[in-house]
N, C-alpha and C positions, 0 to 999 in steps of 0.2 A: 244359525241367526236365530236366537230367540223369539224374535217378534214373529217371524214366518212360522215357527214350530207352533206357538200360540193360535197363531192363524188356522193353520192346517187342523189343530185338534178341536178347535171353535166352529170351523165351517165346513172342512173337509168331510168326505162321506166316502167310506169304503164301499166298493160294488164288487159285485161277483167276477171273477176273472182276475183277481188281482190289479183292479183299478182303483186309484184313488181320484175321486172326483173332486175337483178344484174350482170350479167353473164360477163360482160366486165371486172370486176374487183374483184368479190368476190366468186363466185361459179361455175364458169366454167373456165376463164382465171383469174387468181390471181395476184393482184398486191401486191408484196412481200414487198414492202416499206410501203404500207398501212396496211398491216398484222404485220409488225414490231412494227410499231405505236400503233395499238390495242394491241399487246402482251405487250409492255411497259405499256399501261394504265392499263390492267387487272393486272400486277404485282404490280402497283402502289396501286391500290385498295384491293388487297388481299395479300399486302406484310408482314402482321401480322398473316397471317392464318395458316402457316407451311404445304403448300401444298404439297403432296408426289406423287400424279398421277393427270394427265389430263385425262378426260373422254369425249370422243364425239361420234358421230354416223356416219357412213359412208353416203354419201362421202363428203358432202360440208363442213362439219365441221373439216375436217382433216386438210387441209392447215393451217388455223388460229390456230388449236390447236397445231399444232407441231411448228409453229413460237412463240407462247406463252410459249411454255415449256422451250425453251432455256433461258428465264427470270428467271423462278422459277427452272431449272436444274432438271427436273423430265420427267420420261417418260410419253409418250401418248399411251393410250389404246384406241381404237375405236370399239364401238360395230357394229357387222356385221350384215348386213340384210339377207344374206343368208348363210347356214350351207356349209362349203366346205368341200373338203377331207382331207383338212391340219389342220381342226379343230378337234382335239382328246382331249380325257379326259372329264372332267365333266364342265358343263357350266352353267352360268347364263343365263335365258331365260325369256323374256316379249314380249309383243305385244305393236307396236307403230303403230297409224294411222298418215299415212302422210298427211297433209293439201295439198300440191303442189300436191302430185301424186293421191291423192284419194284413198288409198288402206291401208289396213292392211299388216304390215311386222311382223314376228316372228323376233327379234333381239337377239343376243347372244353375250356372253364375257366368255372367257375362265376363269375358277376358278383360274387358274395360276397367273392371272396378276392383280387382287383386292382382298385384304385381310382385316380383320377387324380392321387393325392398321391403314389402310390408310384415308388420309385427303383429300378428292377428290374434283377437281375444274372440274365442268362440264363447256363445251365450245362447243357453237353452233352458226350457221351462222344465223338463224333466230327463233324467238317466235312469233307464232300465237296464236294458240289455246291451246298451252302447252303440246300436247300429247307426244311429242318427250322426253322432259323435265320428263314428269311422268313415262315414262319408263327407262330413264337412271337413275332418283332417284332410281326406283325400282331394278334396278340391284345393284347400290351402297348399299341399305339397305339389299339385299339379301347376300351380302357379309359381312354384319356386320360392314362397314366403313361407315365413315361420311362424308356428304356432306358437305364441307367447304363452297361453294358457287356455284354461276352459272354466267357464263361471255356469254353475248349474243351480237352479232354483231349488227342486227337490230331487234328490238321489235315493232310489230303492237300492239301498246298499246289498240287500240280501238276493237280487237278481244278478250281480256280478259284473255289469258293463262298467262301473267305476273302477273296479280292481283291474280288470282286463284294460283299460285305457290308461290308468297309471302305470302298469307294468310294461305297457310299450314305451314309458317314458316321459308322457305327459302331465303335466301339472293340473288337477282338477281341484276346483274349489266350489263345494256343493254348500249352499246355504241352510239347508235342511237335510238331515240324512236320517233315513228310516230303516231300522234294524229289521222290524218285521211288522206286519198290520193284518188286521182282520177286524171282522165286525164286532168283536171285544174290544177294539182299540187299535193306536200307534204306540210304536216303541221307537224313540229316537235313539241314535246312536251316541 
């Protein structure tokens, strides 16, 4: 998606440790017009898939998932990284290692919100090594539901997570795919 790539070049900052900082428009301050265009694109890509739920993980994926959901006219469920007092009943649970934070989270979703008849579109802001997606796929499979596809804002192709997920048979549609990046610039696929 050219619009997203242009925004990454204009406002993204490459940090040490292979981190792309896009907090001015994607995952801290959110550009709703950009999210709107991203949601339209995911709807175009998955228009024939009869999506019944969108699943994401807290916190950075929530904004774009909510905007995308308006085009599918479906609810958004987000996996929580901490179990709170207001989470009651039975839960789907998995472990997710965060590339950015360098730690493992126990991620949970209430069994009330994903069912075996659901056709789930997973949406997340970044795809690096694929650990978050493996966890979200695990939750969908625990429910007996179907992963209809995966929508990613920015994929760091060189980290291999996207290829790993695709090789498992899942359809991944990334709106911006980075071939390589460094302090000298970003190269898109």
